[in-house]
mmCIF file of the N, C-alpha and C atoms, coordinates in Angstrom:
data_MODEL
# 
_entry.id   MODEL 
# 
loop_
_atom_site.group_PDB 
_atom_site.id 
_atom_site.type_symbol 
_atom_site.label_atom_id 
_atom_site.label_alt_id 
_atom_site.label_comp_id 
_atom_site.label_asym_id 
_atom_site.label_entity_id 
_atom_site.label_seq_id 
_atom_site.pdbx_PDB_ins_code 
_atom_site.Cartn_x 
_atom_site.Cartn_y 
_atom_site.Cartn_z 
_atom_site.occupancy 
_atom_site.B_iso_or_equiv 
_atom_site.pdbx_formal_charge 
_atom_site.auth_seq_id 
_atom_site.auth_comp_id 
_atom_site.auth_asym_id 
_atom_site.auth_atom_id 
_atom_site.pdbx_PDB_model_num 
ATOM 1   N N  . MET A 1 1  ? 4.624   14.825  -7.966  1.00 0.00 ? 1  MET A N  1 
ATOM 2   C CA . MET A 1 1  ? 4.465   14.581  -6.546  1.00 0.00 ? 1  MET A CA 1 
ATOM 3   C C  . MET A 1 1  ? 5.739   13.991  -5.937  1.00 0.00 ? 1  MET A C  1 
ATOM 4   N N  . VAL A 1 2  ? 6.413   13.160  -6.704  1.00 0.00 ? 2  VAL A N  1 
ATOM 5   C CA . VAL A 1 2  ? 7.647   12.547  -6.209  1.00 0.00 ? 2  VAL A CA 1 
ATOM 6   C C  . VAL A 1 2  ? 8.696   13.621  -5.942  1.00 0.00 ? 2  VAL A C  1 
ATOM 7   N N  . HIS A 1 3  ? 8.873   14.510  -6.888  1.00 0.00 ? 3  HIS A N  1 
ATOM 8   C CA . HIS A 1 3  ? 9.936   15.520  -6.780  1.00 0.00 ? 3  HIS A CA 1 
ATOM 9   C C  . HIS A 1 3  ? 9.611   16.604  -5.752  1.00 0.00 ? 3  HIS A C  1 
ATOM 10  N N  . CYS A 1 4  ? 8.342   16.726  -5.375  1.00 0.00 ? 4  CYS A N  1 
ATOM 11  C CA . CYS A 1 4  ? 7.927   17.725  -4.373  1.00 0.00 ? 4  CYS A CA 1 
ATOM 12  C C  . CYS A 1 4  ? 7.799   17.115  -2.981  1.00 0.00 ? 4  CYS A C  1 
ATOM 13  N N  . ASP A 1 5  ? 8.212   15.849  -2.824  1.00 0.00 ? 5  ASP A N  1 
ATOM 14  C CA . ASP A 1 5  ? 8.160   15.155  -1.535  1.00 0.00 ? 5  ASP A CA 1 
ATOM 15  C C  . ASP A 1 5  ? 6.737   15.113  -0.970  1.00 0.00 ? 5  ASP A C  1 
ATOM 16  N N  . GLU A 1 6  ? 5.761   14.834  -1.847  1.00 0.00 ? 6  GLU A N  1 
ATOM 17  C CA . GLU A 1 6  ? 4.359   14.784  -1.437  1.00 0.00 ? 6  GLU A CA 1 
ATOM 18  C C  . GLU A 1 6  ? 3.848   13.367  -1.200  1.00 0.00 ? 6  GLU A C  1 
ATOM 19  N N  . LEU A 1 7  ? 4.736   12.381  -1.288  1.00 0.00 ? 7  LEU A N  1 
ATOM 20  C CA . LEU A 1 7  ? 4.317   10.987  -1.124  1.00 0.00 ? 7  LEU A CA 1 
ATOM 21  C C  . LEU A 1 7  ? 4.954   10.372  0.118   1.00 0.00 ? 7  LEU A C  1 
ATOM 22  N N  . LEU A 1 8  ? 4.154   9.590   0.855   1.00 0.00 ? 8  LEU A N  1 
ATOM 23  C CA . LEU A 1 8  ? 4.689   8.858   2.009   1.00 0.00 ? 8  LEU A CA 1 
ATOM 24  C C  . LEU A 1 8  ? 5.658   7.790   1.543   1.00 0.00 ? 8  LEU A C  1 
ATOM 25  N N  . GLU A 1 9  ? 5.285   7.103   0.501   1.00 0.00 ? 9  GLU A N  1 
ATOM 26  C CA . GLU A 1 9  ? 6.148   6.090   -0.092  1.00 0.00 ? 9  GLU A CA 1 
ATOM 27  C C  . GLU A 1 9  ? 5.803   6.014   -1.557  1.00 0.00 ? 9  GLU A C  1 
ATOM 28  N N  . TYR A 1 10 ? 6.761   5.599   -2.363  1.00 0.00 ? 10 TYR A N  1 
ATOM 29  C CA . TYR A 1 10 ? 6.510   5.475   -3.793  1.00 0.00 ? 10 TYR A CA 1 
ATOM 30  C C  . TYR A 1 10 ? 7.491   4.492   -4.405  1.00 0.00 ? 10 TYR A C  1 
ATOM 31  N N  . ALA A 1 11 ? 7.150   4.053   -5.611  1.00 0.00 ? 11 ALA A N  1 
ATOM 32  C CA . ALA A 1 11 ? 8.027   3.161   -6.358  1.00 0.00 ? 11 ALA A CA 1 
ATOM 33  C C  . ALA A 1 11 ? 7.823   3.421   -7.839  1.00 0.00 ? 11 ALA A C  1 
ATOM 34  N N  . LEU A 1 12 ? 8.822   3.148   -8.608  1.00 0.00 ? 12 LEU A N  1 
ATOM 35  C CA . LEU A 1 12 ? 8.733   3.235   -10.054 1.00 0.00 ? 12 LEU A CA 1 
ATOM 36  C C  . LEU A 1 12 ? 8.277   1.872   -10.553 1.00 0.00 ? 12 LEU A C  1 
ATOM 37  N N  . VAL A 1 13 ? 7.080   1.831   -11.129 1.00 0.00 ? 13 VAL A N  1 
ATOM 38  C CA . VAL A 1 13 ? 6.480   0.574   -11.579 1.00 0.00 ? 13 VAL A CA 1 
ATOM 39  C C  . VAL A 1 13 ? 6.198   0.663   -13.073 1.00 0.00 ? 13 VAL A C  1 
ATOM 40  N N  . TYR A 1 14 ? 6.888   -0.144  -13.855 1.00 0.00 ? 14 TYR A N  1 
ATOM 41  C CA . TYR A 1 14 ? 6.709   -0.162  -15.308 1.00 0.00 ? 14 TYR A CA 1 
ATOM 42  C C  . TYR A 1 14 ? 6.777   1.243   -15.913 1.00 0.00 ? 14 TYR A C  1 
ATOM 43  N N  . GLY A 1 15 ? 7.722   2.046   -15.446 1.00 0.00 ? 15 GLY A N  1 
ATOM 44  C CA . GLY A 1 15 ? 7.940   3.367   -16.003 1.00 0.00 ? 15 GLY A CA 1 
ATOM 45  C C  . GLY A 1 15 ? 7.091   4.479   -15.412 1.00 0.00 ? 15 GLY A C  1 
ATOM 46  N N  . ASP A 1 16 ? 6.168   4.148   -14.510 1.00 0.00 ? 16 ASP A N  1 
ATOM 47  C CA . ASP A 1 16 ? 5.318   5.148   -13.859 1.00 0.00 ? 16 ASP A CA 1 
ATOM 48  C C  . ASP A 1 16 ? 5.540   5.107   -12.355 1.00 0.00 ? 16 ASP A C  1 
ATOM 49  N N  . TYR A 1 17 ? 5.509   6.281   -11.725 1.00 0.00 ? 17 TYR A N  1 
ATOM 50  C CA . TYR A 1 17 ? 5.595   6.330   -10.276 1.00 0.00 ? 17 TYR A CA 1 
ATOM 51  C C  . TYR A 1 17 ? 4.236   6.021   -9.670  1.00 0.00 ? 17 TYR A C  1 
ATOM 52  N N  . LYS A 1 18 ? 4.222   5.152   -8.690  1.00 0.00 ? 18 LYS A N  1 
ATOM 53  C CA . LYS A 1 18 ? 3.025   4.819   -7.919  1.00 0.00 ? 18 LYS A CA 1 
ATOM 54  C C  . LYS A 1 18 ? 3.338   5.135   -6.472  1.00 0.00 ? 18 LYS A C  1 
ATOM 55  N N  . GLY A 1 19 ? 2.402   5.751   -5.767  1.00 0.00 ? 19 GLY A N  1 
ATOM 56  C CA . GLY A 1 19 ? 2.689   6.088   -4.385  1.00 0.00 ? 19 GLY A CA 1 
ATOM 57  C C  . GLY A 1 19 ? 1.464   6.503   -3.611  1.00 0.00 ? 19 GLY A C  1 
ATOM 58  N N  . ILE A 1 20 ? 1.666   6.798   -2.347  1.00 0.00 ? 20 ILE A N  1 
ATOM 59  C CA . ILE A 1 20 ? 0.600   7.174   -1.432  1.00 0.00 ? 20 ILE A CA 1 
ATOM 60  C C  . ILE A 1 20 ? 0.803   8.626   -1.018  1.00 0.00 ? 20 ILE A C  1 
ATOM 61  N N  . PRO A 1 21 ? -0.154  9.504   -1.393  1.00 0.00 ? 21 PRO A N  1 
ATOM 62  C CA . PRO A 1 21 ? -0.021  10.919  -1.058  1.00 0.00 ? 21 PRO A CA 1 
ATOM 63  C C  . PRO A 1 21 ? -0.060  11.169  0.457   1.00 0.00 ? 21 PRO A C  1 
ATOM 64  N N  . LYS A 1 22 ? 0.893   11.945  0.939   1.00 0.00 ? 22 LYS A N  1 
ATOM 65  C CA . LYS A 1 22 ? 0.955   12.284  2.363   1.00 0.00 ? 22 LYS A CA 1 
ATOM 66  C C  . LYS A 1 22 ? -0.306  13.009  2.823   1.00 0.00 ? 22 LYS A C  1 
ATOM 67  N N  . LEU A 1 23 ? -0.774  13.951  2.026   1.00 0.00 ? 23 LEU A N  1 
ATOM 68  C CA . LEU A 1 23 ? -1.902  14.787  2.427   1.00 0.00 ? 23 LEU A CA 1 
ATOM 69  C C  . LEU A 1 23 ? -3.157  13.959  2.700   1.00 0.00 ? 23 LEU A C  1 
ATOM 70  N N  . GLN A 1 24 ? -3.454  13.008  1.829   1.00 0.00 ? 24 GLN A N  1 
ATOM 71  C CA . GLN A 1 24 ? -4.636  12.159  2.031   1.00 0.00 ? 24 GLN A CA 1 
ATOM 72  C C  . GLN A 1 24 ? -4.564  11.403  3.347   1.00 0.00 ? 24 GLN A C  1 
ATOM 73  N N  . ILE A 1 25 ? -3.434  10.823  3.624   1.00 0.00 ? 25 ILE A N  1 
ATOM 74  C CA . ILE A 1 25 ? -3.281  10.022  4.838   1.00 0.00 ? 25 ILE A CA 1 
ATOM 75  C C  . ILE A 1 25 ? -3.309  10.917  6.067   1.00 0.00 ? 25 ILE A C  1 
ATOM 76  N N  . ARG A 1 26 ? -2.619  12.027  6.023   1.00 0.00 ? 26 ARG A N  1 
ATOM 77  C CA . ARG A 1 26 ? -2.606  12.928  7.181   1.00 0.00 ? 26 ARG A CA 1 
ATOM 78  C C  . ARG A 1 26 ? -3.994  13.474  7.484   1.00 0.00 ? 26 ARG A C  1 
ATOM 79  N N  . LYS A 1 27 ? -4.776  13.799  6.453   1.00 0.00 ? 27 LYS A N  1 
ATOM 80  C CA . LYS A 1 27 ? -6.150  14.280  6.660   1.00 0.00 ? 27 LYS A CA 1 
ATOM 81  C C  . LYS A 1 27 ? -7.005  13.205  7.326   1.00 0.00 ? 27 LYS A C  1 
ATOM 82  N N  . ALA A 1 28 ? -6.890  11.970  6.844   1.00 0.00 ? 28 ALA A N  1 
ATOM 83  C CA . ALA A 1 28 ? -7.669  10.874  7.422   1.00 0.00 ? 28 ALA A CA 1 
ATOM 84  C C  . ALA A 1 28 ? -7.288  10.638  8.881   1.00 0.00 ? 28 ALA A C  1 
ATOM 85  N N  . LEU A 1 29 ? -6.003  10.600  9.165   1.00 0.00 ? 29 LEU A N  1 
ATOM 86  C CA . LEU A 1 29 ? -5.547  10.375  10.537  1.00 0.00 ? 29 LEU A CA 1 
ATOM 87  C C  . LEU A 1 29 ? -5.946  11.525  11.454  1.00 0.00 ? 29 LEU A C  1 
ATOM 88  N N  . ALA A 1 30 ? -5.907  12.761  10.939  1.00 0.00 ? 30 ALA A N  1 
ATOM 89  C CA . ALA A 1 30 ? -6.296  13.926  11.739  1.00 0.00 ? 30 ALA A CA 1 
ATOM 90  C C  . ALA A 1 30 ? -7.775  13.877  12.117  1.00 0.00 ? 30 ALA A C  1 
ATOM 91  N N  . LYS A 1 31 ? -8.595  13.247  11.281  1.00 0.00 ? 31 LYS A N  1 
ATOM 92  C CA . LYS A 1 31 ? -10.024 13.099  11.570  1.00 0.00 ? 31 LYS A CA 1 
ATOM 93  C C  . LYS A 1 31 ? -10.306 11.898  12.471  1.00 0.00 ? 31 LYS A C  1 
ATOM 94  N N  . GLY A 1 32 ? -9.266  11.175  12.826  1.00 0.00 ? 32 GLY A N  1 
ATOM 95  C CA . GLY A 1 32 ? -9.431  10.019  13.693  1.00 0.00 ? 32 GLY A CA 1 
ATOM 96  C C  . GLY A 1 32 ? -9.725  8.732   12.942  1.00 0.00 ? 32 GLY A C  1 
ATOM 97  N N  . TYR A 1 33 ? -9.623  8.761   11.622  1.00 0.00 ? 33 TYR A N  1 
ATOM 98  C CA . TYR A 1 33 ? -9.866  7.563   10.815  1.00 0.00 ? 33 TYR A CA 1 
ATOM 99  C C  . TYR A 1 33 ? -8.626  6.684   10.790  1.00 0.00 ? 33 TYR A C  1 
ATOM 100 N N  . ASP A 1 34 ? -8.851  5.426   10.552  1.00 0.00 ? 34 ASP A N  1 
ATOM 101 C CA . ASP A 1 34 ? -7.754  4.515   10.259  1.00 0.00 ? 34 ASP A CA 1 
ATOM 102 C C  . ASP A 1 34 ? -7.578  4.493   8.744   1.00 0.00 ? 34 ASP A C  1 
ATOM 103 N N  . ALA A 1 35 ? -6.376  4.304   8.287   1.00 0.00 ? 35 ALA A N  1 
ATOM 104 C CA . ALA A 1 35 ? -6.105  4.208   6.851   1.00 0.00 ? 35 ALA A CA 1 
ATOM 105 C C  . ALA A 1 35 ? -5.640  2.797   6.552   1.00 0.00 ? 35 ALA A C  1 
ATOM 106 N N  . VAL A 1 36 ? -6.245  2.187   5.560   1.00 0.00 ? 36 VAL A N  1 
ATOM 107 C CA . VAL A 1 36 ? -5.845  0.849   5.119   1.00 0.00 ? 36 VAL A CA 1 
ATOM 108 C C  . VAL A 1 36 ? -5.171  1.013   3.766   1.00 0.00 ? 36 VAL A C  1 
ATOM 109 N N  . LEU A 1 37 ? -3.937  0.578   3.682   1.00 0.00 ? 37 LEU A N  1 
ATOM 110 C CA . LEU A 1 37 ? -3.143  0.747   2.472   1.00 0.00 ? 37 LEU A CA 1 
ATOM 111 C C  . LEU A 1 37 ? -2.691  -0.603  1.946   1.00 0.00 ? 37 LEU A C  1 
ATOM 112 N N  . ARG A 1 38 ? -2.679  -0.751  0.649   1.00 0.00 ? 38 ARG A N  1 
ATOM 113 C CA . ARG A 1 38 ? -2.165  -1.981  0.043   1.00 0.00 ? 38 ARG A CA 1 
ATOM 114 C C  . ARG A 1 38 ? -0.788  -1.666  -0.530  1.00 0.00 ? 38 ARG A C  1 
ATOM 115 N N  . VAL A 1 39 ? 0.231   -2.195  0.108   1.00 0.00 ? 39 VAL A N  1 
ATOM 116 C CA . VAL A 1 39 ? 1.612   -1.937  -0.310  1.00 0.00 ? 39 VAL A CA 1 
ATOM 117 C C  . VAL A 1 39 ? 2.394   -3.240  -0.310  1.00 0.00 ? 39 VAL A C  1 
ATOM 118 N N  . ASP A 1 40 ? 3.520   -3.233  -1.005  1.00 0.00 ? 40 ASP A N  1 
ATOM 119 C CA . ASP A 1 40 ? 4.394   -4.397  -0.973  1.00 0.00 ? 40 ASP A CA 1 
ATOM 120 C C  . ASP A 1 40 ? 5.318   -4.298  0.242   1.00 0.00 ? 40 ASP A C  1 
ATOM 121 N N  . ILE A 1 41 ? 6.204   -5.246  0.370   1.00 0.00 ? 41 ILE A N  1 
ATOM 122 C CA . ILE A 1 41 ? 7.065   -5.305  1.548   1.00 0.00 ? 41 ILE A CA 1 
ATOM 123 C C  . ILE A 1 41 ? 8.002   -4.100  1.622   1.00 0.00 ? 41 ILE A C  1 
ATOM 124 N N  . GLN A 1 42 ? 8.465   -3.603  0.474   1.00 0.00 ? 42 GLN A N  1 
ATOM 125 C CA . GLN A 1 42 ? 9.319   -2.415  0.477   1.00 0.00 ? 42 GLN A CA 1 
ATOM 126 C C  . GLN A 1 42 ? 8.527   -1.188  0.920   1.00 0.00 ? 42 GLN A C  1 
ATOM 127 N N  . GLY A 1 43 ? 7.288   -1.079  0.443   1.00 0.00 ? 43 GLY A N  1 
ATOM 128 C CA . GLY A 1 43 ? 6.431   0.031   0.868   1.00 0.00 ? 43 GLY A CA 1 
ATOM 129 C C  . GLY A 1 43 ? 6.151   -0.026  2.350   1.00 0.00 ? 43 GLY A C  1 
ATOM 130 N N  . ALA A 1 44 ? 5.947   -1.233  2.877   1.00 0.00 ? 44 ALA A N  1 
ATOM 131 C CA . ALA A 1 44 ? 5.703   -1.395  4.307   1.00 0.00 ? 44 ALA A CA 1 
ATOM 132 C C  . ALA A 1 44 ? 6.912   -0.929  5.119   1.00 0.00 ? 44 ALA A C  1 
ATOM 133 N N  . ALA A 1 45 ? 8.103   -1.245  4.649   1.00 0.00 ? 45 ALA A N  1 
ATOM 134 C CA . ALA A 1 45 ? 9.315   -0.821  5.356   1.00 0.00 ? 45 ALA A CA 1 
ATOM 135 C C  . ALA A 1 45 ? 9.437   0.703   5.355   1.00 0.00 ? 45 ALA A C  1 
ATOM 136 N N  . THR A 1 46 ? 9.130   1.320   4.225   1.00 0.00 ? 46 THR A N  1 
ATOM 137 C CA . THR A 1 46 ? 9.183   2.783   4.132   1.00 0.00 ? 46 THR A CA 1 
ATOM 138 C C  . THR A 1 46 ? 8.144   3.418   5.043   1.00 0.00 ? 46 THR A C  1 
ATOM 139 N N  . LEU A 1 47 ? 6.921   2.885   5.034   1.00 0.00 ? 47 LEU A N  1 
ATOM 140 C CA . LEU A 1 47 ? 5.856   3.424   5.882   1.00 0.00 ? 47 LEU A CA 1 
ATOM 141 C C  . LEU A 1 47 ? 6.176   3.244   7.360   1.00 0.00 ? 47 LEU A C  1 
ATOM 142 N N  . SER A 1 48 ? 6.824   2.149   7.696   1.00 0.00 ? 48 SER A N  1 
ATOM 143 C CA . SER A 1 48 ? 7.211   1.916   9.082   1.00 0.00 ? 48 SER A CA 1 
ATOM 144 C C  . SER A 1 48 ? 8.126   3.029   9.580   1.00 0.00 ? 48 SER A C  1 
ATOM 145 N N  . LYS A 1 49 ? 9.059   3.446   8.742   1.00 0.00 ? 49 LYS A N  1 
ATOM 146 C CA . LYS A 1 49 ? 9.966   4.541   9.112   1.00 0.00 ? 49 LYS A CA 1 
ATOM 147 C C  . LYS A 1 49 ? 9.233   5.879   9.166   1.00 0.00 ? 49 LYS A C  1 
ATOM 148 N N  . ALA A 1 50 ? 8.339   6.105   8.201   1.00 0.00 ? 50 ALA A N  1 
ATOM 149 C CA . ALA A 1 50 ? 7.655   7.397   8.096   1.00 0.00 ? 50 ALA A CA 1 
ATOM 150 C C  . ALA A 1 50 ? 6.599   7.594   9.182   1.00 0.00 ? 50 ALA A C  1 
ATOM 151 N N  . LEU A 1 51 ? 5.910   6.520   9.557   1.00 0.00 ? 51 LEU A N  1 
ATOM 152 C CA . LEU A 1 51 ? 4.791   6.638   10.496  1.00 0.00 ? 51 LEU A CA 1 
ATOM 153 C C  . LEU A 1 51 ? 5.116   6.107   11.884  1.00 0.00 ? 51 LEU A C  1 
ATOM 154 N N  . SER A 1 52 ? 6.268   5.554   12.059  1.00 0.00 ? 52 SER A N  1 
ATOM 155 C CA . SER A 1 52 ? 6.772   4.990   13.320  1.00 0.00 ? 52 SER A CA 1 
ATOM 156 C C  . SER A 1 52 ? 5.730   4.173   14.072  1.00 0.00 ? 52 SER A C  1 
ATOM 157 N N  . LYS A 1 53 ? 5.331   4.622   15.237  1.00 0.00 ? 53 LYS A N  1 
ATOM 158 C CA . LYS A 1 53 ? 4.477   3.809   16.108  1.00 0.00 ? 53 LYS A CA 1 
ATOM 159 C C  . LYS A 1 53 ? 2.991   3.852   15.745  1.00 0.00 ? 53 LYS A C  1 
ATOM 160 N N  . SER A 1 54 ? 2.609   4.648   14.778  1.00 0.00 ? 54 SER A N  1 
ATOM 161 C CA . SER A 1 54 ? 1.186   4.757   14.450  1.00 0.00 ? 54 SER A CA 1 
ATOM 162 C C  . SER A 1 54 ? 0.767   3.805   13.338  1.00 0.00 ? 54 SER A C  1 
ATOM 163 N N  . VAL A 1 55 ? 1.561   2.769   13.094  1.00 0.00 ? 55 VAL A N  1 
ATOM 164 C CA . VAL A 1 55 ? 1.264   1.859   11.988  1.00 0.00 ? 55 VAL A CA 1 
ATOM 165 C C  . VAL A 1 55 ? 1.180   0.415   12.475  1.00 0.00 ? 55 VAL A C  1 
ATOM 166 N N  . VAL A 1 56 ? 0.233   -0.319  11.908  1.00 0.00 ? 56 VAL A N  1 
ATOM 167 C CA . VAL A 1 56 ? 0.083   -1.752  12.162  1.00 0.00 ? 56 VAL A CA 1 
ATOM 168 C C  . VAL A 1 56 ? 0.090   -2.436  10.812  1.00 0.00 ? 56 VAL A C  1 
ATOM 169 N N  . PHE A 1 57 ? 0.866   -3.480  10.669  1.00 0.00 ? 57 PHE A N  1 
ATOM 170 C CA . PHE A 1 57 ? 0.946   -4.191  9.395   1.00 0.00 ? 57 PHE A CA 1 
ATOM 171 C C  . PHE A 1 57 ? 0.221   -5.518  9.479   1.00 0.00 ? 57 PHE A C  1 
ATOM 172 N N  . VAL A 1 58 ? -0.523  -5.820  8.431   1.00 0.00 ? 58 VAL A N  1 
ATOM 173 C CA . VAL A 1 58 ? -1.180  -7.115  8.284   1.00 0.00 ? 58 VAL A CA 1 
ATOM 174 C C  . VAL A 1 58 ? -0.755  -7.643  6.920   1.00 0.00 ? 58 VAL A C  1 
ATOM 175 N N  . PHE A 1 59 ? -0.073  -8.752  6.905   1.00 0.00 ? 59 PHE A N  1 
ATOM 176 C CA . PHE A 1 59 ? 0.366   -9.348  5.656   1.00 0.00 ? 59 PHE A CA 1 
ATOM 177 C C  . PHE A 1 59 ? -0.545  -10.521 5.328   1.00 0.00 ? 59 PHE A C  1 
ATOM 178 N N  . VAL A 1 60 ? -1.049  -10.529 4.112   1.00 0.00 ? 60 VAL A N  1 
ATOM 179 C CA . VAL A 1 60 ? -1.957  -11.584 3.670   1.00 0.00 ? 60 VAL A CA 1 
ATOM 180 C C  . VAL A 1 60 ? -1.219  -12.447 2.661   1.00 0.00 ? 60 VAL A C  1 
ATOM 181 N N  . ALA A 1 61 ? -1.280  -13.739 2.867   1.00 0.00 ? 61 ALA A N  1 
ATOM 182 C CA . ALA A 1 61 ? -0.640  -14.672 1.946   1.00 0.00 ? 61 ALA A CA 1 
ATOM 183 C C  . ALA A 1 61 ? -1.606  -15.802 1.629   1.00 0.00 ? 61 ALA A C  1 
ATOM 184 N N  . VAL A 1 62 ? -1.506  -16.312 0.431   1.00 0.00 ? 62 VAL A N  1 
ATOM 185 C CA . VAL A 1 62 ? -2.348  -17.447 0.041   1.00 0.00 ? 62 VAL A CA 1 
ATOM 186 C C  . VAL A 1 62 ? -1.578  -18.739 0.272   1.00 0.00 ? 62 VAL A C  1 
ATOM 187 N N  . GLU A 1 63 ? -2.324  -19.821 0.293   1.00 0.00 ? 63 GLU A N  1 
ATOM 188 C CA . GLU A 1 63 ? -1.701  -21.102 0.608   1.00 0.00 ? 63 GLU A CA 1 
ATOM 189 C C  . GLU A 1 63 ? -0.853  -21.675 -0.530  1.00 0.00 ? 63 GLU A C  1 
ATOM 190 N N  . SER A 1 64 ? -1.096  -21.231 -1.767  1.00 0.00 ? 64 SER A N  1 
ATOM 191 C CA . SER A 1 64 ? -0.305  -21.719 -2.892  1.00 0.00 ? 64 SER A CA 1 
ATOM 192 C C  . SER A 1 64 ? -0.429  -20.760 -4.067  1.00 0.00 ? 64 SER A C  1 
ATOM 193 N N  . GLU A 1 65 ? 0.465   -20.918 -5.032  1.00 0.00 ? 65 GLU A N  1 
ATOM 194 C CA . GLU A 1 65 ? 0.397   -20.081 -6.231  1.00 0.00 ? 65 GLU A CA 1 
ATOM 195 C C  . GLU A 1 65 ? -0.891  -20.355 -7.001  1.00 0.00 ? 65 GLU A C  1 
ATOM 196 N N  . MET A 1 66 ? -1.333  -21.606 -7.046  1.00 0.00 ? 66 MET A N  1 
ATOM 197 C CA . MET A 1 66 ? -2.568  -21.957 -7.746  1.00 0.00 ? 66 MET A CA 1 
ATOM 198 C C  . MET A 1 66 ? -3.764  -21.279 -7.080  1.00 0.00 ? 66 MET A C  1 
ATOM 199 N N  . ALA A 1 67 ? -3.792  -21.229 -5.775  1.00 0.00 ? 67 ALA A N  1 
ATOM 200 C CA . ALA A 1 67 ? -4.882  -20.548 -5.077  1.00 0.00 ? 67 ALA A CA 1 
ATOM 201 C C  . ALA A 1 67 ? -4.899  -19.069 -5.443  1.00 0.00 ? 67 ALA A C  1 
ATOM 202 N N  . LEU A 1 68 ? -3.734  -18.473 -5.591  1.00 0.00 ? 68 LEU A N  1 
ATOM 203 C CA . LEU A 1 68 ? -3.640  -17.074 -5.988  1.00 0.00 ? 68 LEU A CA 1 
ATOM 204 C C  . LEU A 1 68 ? -4.255  -16.875 -7.376  1.00 0.00 ? 68 LEU A C  1 
ATOM 205 N N  . VAL A 1 69 ? -3.934  -17.747 -8.297  1.00 0.00 ? 69 VAL A N  1 
ATOM 206 C CA . VAL A 1 69 ? -4.488  -17.668 -9.652  1.00 0.00 ? 69 VAL A CA 1 
ATOM 207 C C  . VAL A 1 69 ? -5.998  -17.842 -9.616  1.00 0.00 ? 69 VAL A C  1 
ATOM 208 N N  . GLU A 1 70 ? -6.494  -18.775 -8.835  1.00 0.00 ? 70 GLU A N  1 
ATOM 209 C CA . GLU A 1 70 ? -7.925  -19.049 -8.762  1.00 0.00 ? 70 GLU A CA 1 
ATOM 210 C C  . GLU A 1 70 ? -8.706  -17.895 -8.136  1.00 0.00 ? 70 GLU A C  1 
ATOM 211 N N  . ARG A 1 71 ? -8.081  -17.113 -7.290  1.00 0.00 ? 71 ARG A N  1 
ATOM 212 C CA . ARG A 1 71 ? -8.769  -16.022 -6.599  1.00 0.00 ? 71 ARG A CA 1 
ATOM 213 C C  . ARG A 1 71 ? -8.818  -14.727 -7.397  1.00 0.00 ? 71 ARG A C  1 
ATOM 214 N N  . ARG A 1 72 ? -8.127  -14.648 -8.491  1.00 0.00 ? 72 ARG A N  1 
ATOM 215 C CA . ARG A 1 72 ? -8.128  -13.433 -9.297  1.00 0.00 ? 72 ARG A CA 1 
ATOM 216 C C  . ARG A 1 72 ? -9.498  -13.212 -9.929  1.00 0.00 ? 72 ARG A C  1 
ATOM 217 N N  . ASP A 1 73 ? -9.878  -11.964 -10.050 1.00 0.00 ? 73 ASP A N  1 
ATOM 218 C CA . ASP A 1 73 ? -11.131 -11.658 -10.752 1.00 0.00 ? 73 ASP A CA 1 
ATOM 219 C C  . ASP A 1 73 ? -10.911 -11.864 -12.257 1.00 0.00 ? 73 ASP A C  1 
ATOM 220 N N  . PRO A 1 74 ? -11.981 -11.883 -13.062 1.00 0.00 ? 74 PRO A N  1 
ATOM 221 C CA . PRO A 1 74 ? -11.824 -12.132 -14.494 1.00 0.00 ? 74 PRO A CA 1 
ATOM 222 C C  . PRO A 1 74 ? -10.869 -11.152 -15.190 1.00 0.00 ? 74 PRO A C  1 
ATOM 223 N N  . GLY A 1 75 ? -10.795 -9.922  -14.721 1.00 0.00 ? 75 GLY A N  1 
ATOM 224 C CA . GLY A 1 75 ? -9.872  -8.953  -15.308 1.00 0.00 ? 75 GLY A CA 1 
ATOM 225 C C  . GLY A 1 75 ? -8.455  -9.110  -14.797 1.00 0.00 ? 75 GLY A C  1 
ATOM 226 N N  . GLY A 1 76 ? -8.249  -9.935  -13.768 1.00 0.00 ? 76 GLY A N  1 
ATOM 227 C CA . GLY A 1 76 ? -6.927  -10.189 -13.228 1.00 0.00 ? 76 GLY A CA 1 
ATOM 228 C C  . GLY A 1 76 ? -6.365  -9.053  -12.392 1.00 0.00 ? 76 GLY A C  1 
ATOM 229 N N  . ARG A 1 77 ? -7.227  -8.142  -11.928 1.00 0.00 ? 77 ARG A N  1 
ATOM 230 C CA . ARG A 1 77 ? -6.732  -6.964  -11.211 1.00 0.00 ? 77 ARG A CA 1 
ATOM 231 C C  . ARG A 1 77 ? -6.852  -7.055  -9.712  1.00 0.00 ? 77 ARG A C  1 
ATOM 232 N N  . SER A 1 78 ? -7.732  -7.874  -9.195  1.00 0.00 ? 78 SER A N  1 
ATOM 233 C CA . SER A 1 78 ? -7.885  -7.940  -7.741  1.00 0.00 ? 78 SER A CA 1 
ATOM 234 C C  . SER A 1 78 ? -8.115  -9.379  -7.316  1.00 0.00 ? 78 SER A C  1 
ATOM 235 N N  . LEU A 1 79 ? -8.021  -9.582  -6.023  1.00 0.00 ? 79 LEU A N  1 
ATOM 236 C CA . LEU A 1 79 ? -8.173  -10.917 -5.456  1.00 0.00 ? 79 LEU A CA 1 
ATOM 237 C C  . LEU A 1 79 ? -9.347  -10.914 -4.491  1.00 0.00 ? 79 LEU A C  1 
ATOM 238 N N  . THR A 1 80 ? -10.001 -12.052 -4.361  1.00 0.00 ? 80 THR A N  1 
ATOM 239 C CA . THR A 1 80 ? -10.981 -12.218 -3.308  1.00 0.00 ? 80 THR A CA 1 
ATOM 240 C C  . THR A 1 80 ? -10.300 -13.013 -2.211  1.00 0.00 ? 80 THR A C  1 
ATOM 241 N N  . LEU A 1 81 ? -10.407 -12.511 -1.002  1.00 0.00 ? 81 LEU A N  1 
ATOM 242 C CA . LEU A 1 81 ? -9.724  -13.172 0.129   1.00 0.00 ? 81 LEU A CA 1 
ATOM 243 C C  . LEU A 1 81 ? -10.714 -13.882 1.007   1.00 0.00 ? 81 LEU A C  1 
# 
């Protein structure tokens, strides 16, 4: 998908490419849906360029590193906000 330019944004993470497929997002937007994406600050910058005025960013931050650790699920994969 990376080499075929099928991703809105992508990054190489621990040896694997992770990204957001253009087709999925374009289909959702064409149907009038909003798309909620979880990206880092670099991904947000890329999406800002790709989607221009049709994007709104919401950045979520915790009050401390300890709060971040406490909010992790037992598997350590997601956070409760």
